[in-house]
C-alpha positions in Angstrom: 0.4 -27.3 12.4 -0.5 -25.7 15.1 -2.6 -22.7 15.5 0.3 -20.6 17.3 2.0 -21.2 13.8 -0.9 -20.5 11.3 -1.5 -17.2 12.8 2.5 -15.6 13.1 2.0 -14.1 10.1 -0.9 -12.5 11.0 0.0 -11.3 14.0 3.1 -10.1 12.5 1.1 -8.6 10.8 -2.0 -7.4 11.8 -0.7 -3.5 11.6 -1.9 -3.3 8.1 -4.9 -4.9 8.3 -5.4 -1.8 11.3 -4.2 0.7 8.8 -1.4 1.5 11.1 2.2 1.7 8.5 3.8 4.4 11.1 5.4 1.9 12.9 7.8 -0.6 11.9 6.4 -3.9 11.5 8.5 -7.3 11.7 8.4 -10.0 9.2 9.7 -13.7 9.7 10.8 -15.5 6.9 13.1 -18.1 5.8 16.1 -15.9 6.2 15.5 -14.2 9.6 13.4 -11.1 10.0 12.3 -7.8 7.7 10.9 -4.6 8.8 8.3 -2.6 6.6 7.5 1.1 6.9 4.0 0.3 5.2 2.7 -1.9 2.5 4.8 -2.3 -0.4 3.9 -0.8 -3.5 6.7 -1.7 -5.7 8.1 -4.6 -5.5 11.0 -7.1 -7.7 10.4 -11.0 -7.6 13.2 -13.4 -7.9 11.5 -16.3 -6.6 9.0 -18.4 -9.5 6.8 -19.5 -7.1 6.8 -16.9 -5.6 5.3 -14.6 -8.6 2.9 -17.2 -9.5 0.6 -16.8 -6.1 1.1 -13.1 -7.1 0.3 -13.5 -10.4 -2.4 -15.6 -9.5 -3.5 -13.0 -6.7 -3.5 -10.3 -9.0 -1.1 -8.3 -7.6 1.1 -6.1 -9.9 5.1 -6.6 -9.4 7.3 -3.7 -10.8 10.6 -6.3 -12.0 11.2 -9.7 -12.6 13.9 -12.1 -13.8 15.5 -12.5 -17.5 14.0 -15.8 -17.4 12.8 -18.9 -19.6 9.2 -18.6 -17.8 6.4 -21.1 -17.9 2.6 -20.8 -19.8 1.2 -18.8 -16.9 3.7 -16.7 -16.3 4.5 -16.0 -20.1 3.6 -12.7 -20.2 6.6 -11.7 -17.7 9.0 -12.0 -20.7 7.7 -8.8 -22.0 9.4 -5.3 -22.0 6.9 -4.3 -19.8 8.1 -6.2 -16.9 11.6 -4.6 -16.0 14.6 -7.2 -15.8 16.7 -6.9 -12.3 19.1 -9.5 -13.3 18.5 -13.9 -13.4 16.8 -15.9 -11.3 20.0 -16.6 -9.4 22.1 -13.3 -10.3 20.6 -9.9 -9.3 21.5 -6.7 -11.3 22.0 -3.8 -8.5 22.2 -1.3 -10.7 19.0 -2.4 -12.3 17.2 -3.4 -8.9 18.3 0.3 -7.3 16.9 2.0 -10.3 14.3 0.4 -9.4 13.9 2.0 -5.8 11.3 -1.2 -4.5 9.4 -1.4 -1.3 10.4 -4.6 -0.9 12.5 -7.3 -3.1 11.2 -11.0 -2.6 13.8 -13.8 -3.2 13.5 -17.7 -2.9 15.8 -20.6 -3.1 17.7 -19.9 -6.3 18.7 -16.2 -5.1 18.5 -16.6 -1.1 22.8 -16.3 -1.3 22.3 -12.6 -2.4 20.0 -11.9 0.2 22.8 -9.7 2.0 24.1 -7.4 -0.7 19.8 -7.2 -1.7 19.5 -5.6 1.4 21.3 -3.1 1.7 19.1 -1.6 -1.5 15.8 -2.1 -0.2 13.9 -4.8 2.2 14.1 -8.3 1.3 12.3 -11.0 2.9 12.8 -14.7 1.2 10.1 -17.5 0.6 12.2 -20.9 0.4 10.6 -23.2 1.2 11.7 -25.5 3.8 12.1 -29.3 3.0 11.3 -30.5 6.2 8.3 -29.2 6.7 7.2 -28.4 2.5 3.6 -28.1 2.9 3.4 -26.2 5.8 5.8 -23.8 4.5 4.2 -23.3 1.2 1.0 -22.0 3.2 2.8 -20.1 5.4 4.5 -18.3 2.7 0.9 -17.9 0.7 -0.7 -16.2 4.1 2.6 -14.4 4.4 2.0 -13.1 0.6 -1.9 -12.3 1.2 -1.5 -10.6 4.1 1.2 -7.8 2.9 -0.8 -7.5 -1.0 -4.3 -7.3 1.1 -5.7 -10.4 -0.6 -5.8 -12.6 2.7 -9.4 -14.0 1.3 -8.8 -15.1 -1.6 -5.4 -17.0 -0.4 -7.6 -19.0 2.3 -9.6 -20.2 0.0 -6.9 -21.5 -2.7 -5.4 -22.8 0.8 -8.6 -24.8 1.7 -9.1 -26.2 -2.2 -6.0 -27.6 -1.8 -6.1 -29.4 1.5 -9.2 -30.5 0.4 -7.9 -31.9 -2.7 -4.4 -33.0 -1.3 -6.6 -35.1 1.3 -8.3 -36.6 -1.0 -5.6 -37.9 -3.5 -3.5 -38.8 -0.6 -6.3 -41.6 0.0 -6.0 -43.2 -3.1 -2.4 -43.1 -4.1 -0.9 -44.2 -0.3 -2.7 -47.3 -1.5 -1.8 -47.2 -4.8 2.0 -48.7 -4.7 5.4 -47.3 -4.0 7.2 -44.7 -6.4 9.8 -43.8 -8.0 10.8 -39.6 -8.7 13.6 -39.2 -11.0 14.8 -35.9 -13.3 15.8 -36.2 -16.4 18.3 -33.7 -17.9 21.5 -33.7 -20.8 20.3 -37.5 -21.4 21.3 -37.9 -17.8 18.6 -39.4 -14.8 18.9 -38.7 -11.0 16.7 -39.9 -8.4 15.0 -38.0 -5.6 13.4 -39.4 -2.2 11.3 -38.5 0.5 12.6 -34.9 2.2 13.6 -33.8 -1.3 12.6 -31.2 -3.9 10.2 -33.2 -5.2 8.7 -35.6 -2.4 5.5 -34.7 -1.8 4.5 -37.7 -3.8 6.1 -39.4 -0.8 5.9 -36.5 2.0 2.8 -34.9 0.8 0.7 -37.5 -0.8 1.5 -40.5 1.5 2.9 -43.2 -1.8 5.8 -45.1 -0.2 9.4 -44.7 -1.7 10.9 -47.8 -4.5 13.8 -47.2 -2.9 13.8 -46.3 0.6 18.0 -45.9 0.8 17.6 -42.5 -1.3 18.2 -39.7 1.2 16.9 -35.7 0.5 19.8 -34.3 -1.9 19.8 -31.1 -3.9 20.5 -32.8 -7.3 19.3 -36.1 -6.2 21.4 -39.5 -7.0 22.7 -39.8 -10.1 20.6 -43.4 -11.7 20.9 -45.2 -14.9 18.6 -47.0 -16.3 19.7 -50.6 -15.2 18.7 -48.9 -11.6 15.7 -48.3 -12.4 14.6 -51.6 -13.1 16.0 -53.7 -10.2 13.7 -50.8 -8.4 11.1 -52.1 -10.2 8.8 -49.3 -8.6 5.2 -49.4 -9.2 4.7 -45.9 -10.6 7.4 -44.0 -12.0 7.3 -39.9 -11.7 9.2 -38.3 -14.3 10.6 -34.4 -14.0 11.9 -33.0 -17.4 14.4 -30.4 -16.4 15.6 -29.8 -20.0 11.6 -29.5 -20.6 11.1 -26.8 -17.8 14.3 -23.8 -18.4 13.3 -24.0 -22.4 16.7 -26.6 -23.3 16.6 -28.4 -26.3 17.8 -31.9 -25.8 16.7 -35.4 -25.9 12.9 -35.4 -24.1 12.4 -37.2 -21.1 9.6 -39.8 -22.6 12.3 -40.8 -25.1 15.1 -41.3 -22.2 13.2 -43.4 -20.7 11.5 -45.4 -23.4 13.8 -48.3 -23.6 13.8 -51.8 -23.7 15.5 -51.5 -19.5 12.8 -49.3 -18.2 10.1 -51.2 -20.6 10.6 -54.3 -18.1 9.5 -52.7 -14.7 6.4 -52.8 -13.1 5.7 -49.1 -13.8 6.1 -48.8 -17.8 4.4 -52.2 -18.4 0.9 -50.9 -16.3 1.3 -47.8 -18.0 2.1 -46.0 -14.7 5.1 -43.8 -15.6 3.8 -40.2 -15.1 5.6 -37.4 -16.6 4.6 -34.7 -14.2 4.3 -30.6 -15.3 8.0 -29.8 -15.1 7.4 -26.3 -15.2 5.0 -26.4 -11.9 7.2 -28.7 -10.2 10.6 -27.1 -11.3 10.3 -23.9 -11.8 7.2 -22.3 -9.7 6.9 -24.8 -6.8 5.5 -23.0 -3.9 3.2 -20.9 -5.6 -0.3 -21.5 -4.7 -1.3 -22.3 -8.5 1.5 -24.4 -9.5 0.8 -26.7 -6.2 -3.0 -27.1 -6.9 -1.7 -27.6 -10.8 0.7 -30.9 -9.3 -2.1 -31.9 -7.1 -4.4 -32.2 -9.9 -2.1 -33.9 -12.7 -1.5 -36.5 -10.4 -4.7 -36.9 -9.2 -5.6 -37.5 -12.7 -3.4 -39.8 -13.1 -4.8 -42.2 -10.8 -8.4 -41.7 -12.1 -7.4 -42.9 -15.6 
């Protein structure tokens, strides 16, 4: 990432650091630009990745969506945190009643950006699939500067950078990989540039199937497909577990005679990724570190 790209959030928010709050300050984000007159005090958060970061930084929030929260964010299901709709559909009356200084959205609620902007300033922290790590860093720095947590953000980003580099040094030489998501008894495969593509793009593992195209919902596949591709490593995301749905667990679904014939299964290279971290709170500082640490432990065994 260029020095200019690293400095953009700092340059745009320099007024906060200097204690200047009279003039509007322009913040650049995934859906354009937003002006703030001062550091926000009352914040509503629709993106769980952003909530993960803010919680790790000790920033208080004034409202969250009614959703199945991962363990690290379970307390936000409590009544002390006003509910402002779902992850996808805001409750506009609840939002207006909260009188927020700032609303944070991500990929799930970004379609409501314009409507929410009629109530209060909105920023969009949806990661860029073509520059996932870079956009995650920029979003973290943006939030850190908005709430005066710059030093803590830089400490965590440095830790993430160092651990990611160490993981890549091992993972890039460990063989190819296939990433699958299971939900409702069905399986989808994902490749480089996808929402789970960090295995390839960040950690350097070659894709077992080079024909997979970036896609939000992946490519529907079968047990026979997994055997045909025959990956060295199989990484699994259990969506039902992430969102609290009752269903056949990924470990049960994949435990069958066909998948058992793959190199990954026979080498005990089937890795069940933390479903909450990679599906619900991806892009959050704490979650991104948890993903790196979990994959690193898999290679250490």
